[in-house]
C-alpha positions as CSV (number, residue, x, y, z in Angstrom):
1,M,0.5,9.9,-27.9
2,N,4.0,9.9,-28.2
3,T,6.5,7.3,-26.7
4,L,7.7,9.3,-23.7
5,A,4.1,9.9,-22.5
6,L,3.1,6.5,-23.1
7,S,6.2,5.2,-20.9
8,V,5.7,7.4,-18.2
9,Y,1.9,6.2,-18.0
10,I,2.7,2.6,-18.1
11,L,5.6,3.2,-15.7
12,I,3.6,5.3,-13.0
13,W,1.2,2.4,-12.2
14,P,3.7,0.3,-10.3
15,V,4.5,3.2,-8.3
16,I,0.6,4.0,-7.5
17,V,0.1,0.2,-6.8
18,A,3.0,0.2,-4.4
19,G,1.8,3.2,-2.5
20,V,-1.6,1.6,-2.0
21,L,-0.1,-1.7,-0.7
22,Y,2.1,0.2,1.6
23,T,-0.7,2.2,3.1
24,I,-2.8,-1.0,3.4
25,C,0.0,-2.8,5.1
26,R,0.7,0.1,7.5
27,G,-2.6,0.2,8.5
28,F,-2.9,-3.7,9.2
29,V,0.3,-3.6,11.3
30,R,-1.1,-0.8,13.4
31,E,-4.0,-2.7,14.1
32,W,-2.2,-5.9,14.8
33,L,0.2,-4.1,17.2
34,E,-2.8,-2.5,19.1
35,A,-4.7,-5.6,19.4
36,R,-1.7,-7.3,20.8
37,R,-1.2,-4.6,23.2
38,K,-4.7,-4.8,24.5
39,G,-4.5,-8.7,24.5
40,Q,-7.2,-8.9,21.8
41,R,-7.6,-11.2,18.8
42,L,-7.2,-9.4,15.6
43,I,-10.2,-11.0,13.9
């Protein structure tokens, strides 16, 4: 495996993790705001 391919492989992981974290946080915030509008507890 050449150096460029290895570098891209290693550097893509933070992008994937950031995307997953963004998706989870976005879903949490949506649920939280919906619960606040309805006057319910989140948990």
